[in-house]
N, C-alpha and C positions, 0 to 999 in steps of 0.2 A: 766862641768867646766874644764878648762885646766890651769895648773900651768905655771909659767914662763919657758922658754926654758932651763934655767940652773938648774932647780930643778930636783933632782933625788929622787927615792923612799927611798934611803938610806941616803940622806942628812938630816941635822938638820931640814930644813924647810919641807922636805918630811915626816919626822917622826912626826912633829907637825901637819901636815894635818891628818895623819892616827890616831894619838893618842890624838887629841885635847881634847876629852872629859875627858880622864884620867888625862890630864895635867891641867884641869880646864880652858881650853880656849873655848870661845864661838865663833861660826862661824855664820854669818848672811848673807842671800842671798838678794842682791839688783840687779835688772835687768832693762834693758831698751830695747825698741824695735829697736831703731836705734841709731847710734853713734851721729848723728847731726839732728837737726830740723832746716832747713834753714842753716844759718851760725852759729847757736849757739848749744852747746852741749845739748843733750836731757837729762833731769833729770832722775835719777834712781828712781825706785819704790821698796819699802821695802816689801819683801815677808815673812820674818820670820827667825827663827833660824833653822839651819840644823845640821845633824849628818853625819859623814863619813859612806858611804855604801860600796864602792869598788873603786878600781882604776885599770888602765891599762896603760902600756907603761912607758916610761922614757924619759925625756928631750924633750918635756914636758910630764907631767903625766896627763892623762885624769881621772878626779875624778867624781864619782857619789855620790851625797849627797841626803839625805832624809829629807824633811821638817818635823819638829816636829808637826806642825798643818797644816790642809788643807789650800790651798790658798783661800782667800776670793773670792766670786763670782765677785766682782768688778774688781779684778785683772785678773781673768780668762777671763772675757769679754774683758778687755782692750787688752790682748795679744792673744785673740781668742784661748784659751787653751781648749783641750778636756779632760774630766775626764779619769783617768786610769781604 
C-alpha cells in the first residue's frame, strides 16, 4: 500500500500509520481488481483488519501490512492469489 504523496514517515499521519495499534486505531484492508467495470467504479472487497509490518521510502511511503486472519478462499479465488 502507498500513502498519499505528501505523507512522510515523520508527519502526524505517518506516525499514525506506524503506531496505529498503540493509538487504538484499527486499519482495515479493502481491495478491488480494477478501478472501473465498464463505466462504473468497481466495488471494493473487504479482506480484514491489518497491522503495520514495515515501511520504505518517503513521499509517498510504501507500507507493508499483515492481515490478522488469513484471506478467505473465496477472496483468494476472486483475485487469483497464491498462498505464501
